[in-house]
N, C-alpha and C positions, 0 to 999 in steps of 0.2 A: 813164364813171363816174369820179368824182373819187378821188383817192388816199385821202382820209379815209373815203369810203364803202367802198372796197375793204378798208381796214384793219378797218373794223367788221364786214365780212362774212367776214373770214378766220377760220377755225376756231381756237378757243382751244387753246393747247398743253395737253396732259394734265398733271394735277398729278403731282408727284413721288411716288414710292412712300412716302417718309418721311411725307408729309402725308396720304396716303390710308390708311395703316395704322391699325388700331384703336388707341384710347388705351392699352390694356394692352400692346400690342406696342411702342408708342413708349416706354412706361415701362420695359419690359424692356431696350430698346436703351440707354436712358439709364443703367440700373443694372447692365449686364453687367460682368463682371470687367475687360475691356479698358478700357472707358470709366472705370471706377473707378480703375484704375492711371494712366490718362492725366490724370485730374483731381487727381492727387496723393494718392490714398488710401493708397498704399504708404508714402509718406513720413510721412503722419499716423500710420499704424500703427506705424512704427518709433519715432516719438517717444513714442507711448503705451505701447509694449511694456514698458519698465522699470517704469512705474507699474502696469500690469496684472499683472506678475509679482509685484511687492511686495504689491499689494492681494490677489492670490490666495493668496500664501503666508501673509501675516499676518492676513488677515481671513476669506476663504472657507475656507481649509484648517482653521483651528480650529473653524469652524462645522460643517463636514462631520464632523470628528472627534468633536465633541460629540454630534451626532446618532447617530453609530455607537456611541459610548460609552453613550448612554442605553439601549441594548438589550443592554448587556454588564454582567457582574460583574467588576470589575477593581480591583486595588490599585496600578496604574500601575507595577508591578515585574514580576510574573509575567504569563504569557500570559492575556489576558482570555477569559472564557467567555460565550458567547451565551446570554442568558436570556429573550429575547423581550420581552414586555410586563410581566415581573415587577417591574421597577423602578417602572413607572408604577402598578402595582397596590399596591406597598408604600407609595408616596407617598399614594395615595388612602386607604389603611387606617391611615395615621398620624394620630392625633388632633391632633398639633401642626400638621398641614397646614391644617386648618380653623381652628385658632386663629390661624395666621399670616395666612390670608386675611381673617379678621375684623379683626385688628389693622391690616393694611395698608389695608383699606377704611376703617377708622376714622381712620387717619392721613390718608388722601387726602381724606376728608370734611371733617375739621378744616382741612386745608390749603386746600380750596376755599372754605370759609366765611370764613376769616380771612386766609390767606396770599395768596389770589388778588386780592381787592379792594384790599388795602393798597397794593401798588405802584401801582395805577392811581390811587387817591386821592392818593397822594404825588406822582405825576408831574403830575397836573392842578394841584395846589396849587403845585408848583415852577414850572410853566409860567406861572403868573400872577404870580410874583415878579419884580419889576423890578430889584432890586439883589442882588448877590452870588449870582446863579443858579449860577455855576460852583462856588462854595464848597459850596453845598447839594448839587450833583451829586457832588462829590468825597466829601462826608460820606455820601451815600447809597450810593456804590459802595465805600466803605472796607471794610465787612464781607466783600465778595467777595474783596478782595485778601488778607485774613488767611487763612493756611492753615487748612483745615477742622479738622484735628486740634487746632490751637492754639485755635481758637474754641470747640470743644467742651470742652477742658480749662479754658478761661476761664469758660465758663458753668457748669461743675461747681462752681466757687467760688461763683458766683451762687446756685446751687441747693443749697448746703450746708444740710442740715436743722437744723443747730444755730442757736442765736441769733446766732452770728457770721457767718452767711451774708449776702451782700449783700442779697438780696431780703428775707430775714427781718429783717435790721436795719432796712430801710426800713419794713416792716410794723410793727415794734416802735415806731417813732416815732408811729404813730397808734393804738397799743394793741392791735394784732392779734397773737395768739400765733404762734410759728414754725410754718411749714407744711412737710410732708414733701417736697413737690415730686416729684422722681424716685424717692423711696423708697416711694411709695404707689401702688398699682395704679390708683387712680381719677384721680390727677393726673399720672402719669408720661407718658402719651401726649400730653396737651395741652402739657406742658412741652417735650417734644421738638419739637412743631410750632412752638412759640414760637421756639425757637432756630433751627430750620430756616428759618422765615420771615425772621428777622433776617439770617441768613447769605446767603440767596438773593434777597432782594427787590431788591438794588441793581442787578443785571444787568437785571431786568425793568423797573425804573424808567428806566434808560437807554434801553431799547428804546421805551418809551412816550414819553419826551421826544423822541426822534428822530422818532417818528411824528407827534407834535404839531406839530413844526416844519413839516410838510407841509400842515397845515390852513390854508386861505386865511383871512387876517384879514377879508376882505370878508364871509365868512359870519357872523362874529361881529358885524361892523358892521350887516349886514342884520337879524340877530336883535335887536340892541340897538335899532335903529330901530323894530322891531315891538313894542318894549316888553318883551322877554325879559330876565329877571334872570339872575344867575349860574348858578343851578341849571337853568333852562330852556335856557340856552346849552350847558351841559355835556351835558344829556340829548338835545337836538335837533340839536346841531352836533358836539360833540366825540365823543360815543359812536358816532354813525353813521360818522364818518370813521375811527374806530379799529376798526371791526367786524372787518375782516380780521385785524388784528394780535391782537385779543382772541381770535379763534378759534384762531390759531396758538399763542399763549402758554397757552391753556387745555389743549390736547392735550399740549403739552410738559410742563406741570405735572402732568397726570395720569400721563404716562409716568414722570416723575421720582419722583413719590410712590409709584408702584407698585414702584419699585426702591430705596426708601429702605433704607440699610444703615448708614451711618456713625453716625448719631445713636443708634439702639438698640444698636449694637455698643459704642460708646465710653461712652455714658451708663450703660446698665443691663445690657448683655449679654443683653437679652431679658427681663429681670425687671422688676419683681417678679412672681413666679408667672406668668411667660410673658406678661405683659400688654403687652409691647412687642416680642414676637417677630414679625418681619415675614418675608415670603417670602424675600427675599435673605439675611436672617440665618439662616433655616432651611436654605437651600442651603449656607451656610458651615458650619453645624453638621453637616450630613450629611457634608461632605467633610473637615473638619479638627478638630472638637472631640473630646474624649476619649469623651463619652457616645455620640455618633452618628458619630464620625469614621471615615473609610475607605469610606463608602458613596458612592463617586464616581459609580456608575451612577445612584443615586437623585438625587444632586445635579444631574447633567446632565439627567436626566429632568424634574425640577422646573424647571430653567432653560429647557428647551425648551418646556414647558407655558406658562411665563410669557411667553416670546418670541412664541409663537403667539397667545396671548390679546391681547397688546399690538398685534400686527400686525393682527388682526381688528378690534380696537377702533379703531385708527387708520384703517383702511380705511373702516369704517362711519361714523366721525366725519366724515372728509373728504367722503364721499359725501353725508351729510346736510347739511353746512354749505357745500358748494360753491355751491349756489344762493343761500344767504343772504348769503355774503360778497361776492357780486357786486352786490348790490342797493344 
């Protein structure tokens, strides 16, 4: 019998226990504490520890304290008293709560109808510009650089209800009488949305411009060969390529509009006749104003309710759009 034949006939050596163990046992061996330390896990943890401590102290600790405070009656000086769900019940029985929800929803709706498409349209137009594109980008982003309080005070001059206001002066040139703008309940909220759109559109425009640079020019060339005009190219090429970015900016804008505070606080303080009282402004009123001030438990309860609502909304939104954004 030849050597090759004898080698073929020799019994195979038994597999090592590491290879014959079930997959779950092999996974446990790979992830046991000793293996984790040998692979540098302890060093990674030491590097992460300062950030984890800072994040826990300045982020999670206030959140936990807020949750506890929402079930207490406290003035932040004397010992708090546990009141259970009374703070939540007080918020639900407050007529201003439903007014704030309605006003916040109205602000969000106007922002979706006008503030959401404007940055997209501006970005698409700017992407087609061949000269001075950098200048237009700077001009679009300039309102974001201006401090928010300064921009609101500037727009207060624009919204001056007298004939000397900037907007009313422009209307006077075409024979339109002065408008009340933020002094009237019917026009106050649209006026706030206009200023908020002007102040925040620049950052969204820059995001869209960055996304548009990733769209292959070959797609536009192929669409042009097929006879597509500018609008068909935007609808069939640009919009599908920006689908993922559009979904992200939409939920970010919904979250931002649900937390609007600066404009109603500085422009109208919630007036006239509570027509611009939003949820965050109501939280501020619960905690700090003379009429409702000192109700810190109700303020944290309403804050917690808003946070839970936005978390559920965001989770549902991403679940619904995960499939669409990948197409």
